[in-house]
C-alpha positions as CSV (number, residue, x, y, z in Angstrom):
1,M,99.6,67.4,-65.0
2,S,101.7,70.8,-65.0
3,K,100.9,74.1,-66.5
4,D,102.8,75.3,-69.5
5,S,104.6,78.1,-68.5
6,K,104.3,80.2,-71.6
7,T,100.5,79.8,-72.0
8,G,99.4,78.9,-68.3
9,Q,97.3,76.2,-69.6
10,R,97.6,72.4,-68.7
11,A,99.5,70.3,-70.9
12,T,97.3,67.4,-72.2
13,R,98.7,64.1,-72.3
14,Q,98.7,62.0,-75.4
15,R,97.7,58.5,-74.8
16,P,98.3,55.5,-77.1
17,P,95.0,54.1,-78.3
18,T,94.2,50.9,-76.3
19,K,93.4,47.9,-78.4
20,I,91.0,45.5,-76.3
21,I,91.3,41.9,-77.8
22,V,88.9,39.6,-76.8
23,E,89.3,35.8,-77.5
24,R,86.6,33.4,-77.3
25,H,87.7,30.0,-75.9
26,Y,84.5,28.0,-76.8
27,V,82.4,27.7,-79.6
28,G,78.8,26.7,-78.6
29,T,80.0,24.4,-75.7
30,E,83.1,22.9,-77.5
31,K,86.6,24.4,-76.8
32,M,88.1,26.4,-79.5
33,E,91.2,24.3,-79.4
34,T,89.1,21.0,-80.3
35,V,87.4,22.8,-83.3
36,F,90.5,24.1,-84.5
37,K,92.4,20.5,-84.2
38,R,89.2,18.9,-86.1
39,I,89.2,21.6,-88.8
40,A,93.2,21.0,-89.3
41,E,92.7,17.3,-89.0
42,E,89.9,17.4,-91.8
43,Q,92.1,19.7,-94.0
44,I,95.1,17.6,-93.7
45,T,92.9,14.3,-94.6
46,K,91.5,16.3,-97.7
47,K,94.9,17.2,-98.7
48,V,96.2,13.6,-98.5
49,K,93.4,12.3,-100.6
50,E,93.9,14.7,-103.2
51,I,97.7,14.3,-103.3
52,A,96.9,10.2,-103.3
53,E,94.4,10.5,-106.4
54,N,96.9,12.9,-108.3
55,N,99.4,10.2,-107.6
56,A,97.4,7.4,-108.8
57,N,96.6,9.1,-112.2
């Protein structure tokens, strides 16, 4: 770092805050991808059943 010519003090560097993102790849012993697929399939199946029931009425 260089010194400020007016004050004779070192200039401090401003660093942006660092964000650390931790991604889990497994839930227990299952891959996250598998878990997400299963959840999505369950939600789609549930929605399709709701729509079918509403159309039947």
